[in-house]
C-alpha positions in Angstrom: 108.6 120.9 120.7 107.2 124.2 119.5 104.6 124.4 116.7 107.3 125.8 114.4 109.7 122.9 115.3 106.9 120.4 114.7 106.1 121.8 111.3 109.7 121.8 110.4 110.1 118.2 111.4 107.0 117.1 109.4 108.0 119.1 106.3 111.6 117.8 106.4 110.4 114.2 106.7 107.9 114.6 103.8 110.6 116.3 101.6 113.1 113.5 102.4 110.7 110.7 101.9 109.3 111.9 98.6 112.5 113.1 97.0 114.2 109.8 98.0 111.5 107.8 96.2 111.2 110.3 93.3 114.6 112.1 92.9 113.2 113.7 89.7 110.9 115.9 91.7 112.2 119.2 92.9 112.7 119.4 96.6 111.6 123.0 96.8 108.3 122.1 95.1 107.7 119.3 97.6 108.6 121.6 100.5 106.1 124.3 99.4 103.3 121.7 99.1 104.2 120.2 102.4 103.9 123.5 104.2 100.5 124.1 102.5 99.2 120.7 103.5 100.6 120.9 107.0 98.8 124.2 107.5 95.5 122.6 106.6 96.0 119.9 109.3 97.8 121.7 112.1 94.6 122.8 114.0 93.2 119.3 114.1 92.7 118.1 117.7 94.4 114.7 117.0 98.0 115.3 115.8 99.2 111.7 115.8 98.8 111.3 112.0 99.6 114.8 110.7 102.9 113.7 109.3 101.4 110.7 107.4 98.4 112.7 106.2 100.7 115.6 105.0 102.9 113.2 103.1 99.8 111.5 101.5 98.3 114.8 100.5 101.6 116.0 98.9 101.9 112.8 97.0 98.3 113.1 95.7 98.9 116.7 94.6 102.1 115.8 92.8 100.3 112.9 91.1 97.3 115.1 90.1 99.6 117.9 88.7 
């Protein structure tokens, strides 16, 4: 899987998970936040938890907004 494919997979998962749990939140807003949070984590040497950490960070940002 390429880096672009990996990012797309993570972003898609985060958008689906958050908008399923909170349909009142705009999917495009979640997608933008997911891309931003993924970018912060993509260079970490351990990639096993990037998806979970990205989702958590997006949820936190939405909560804080």
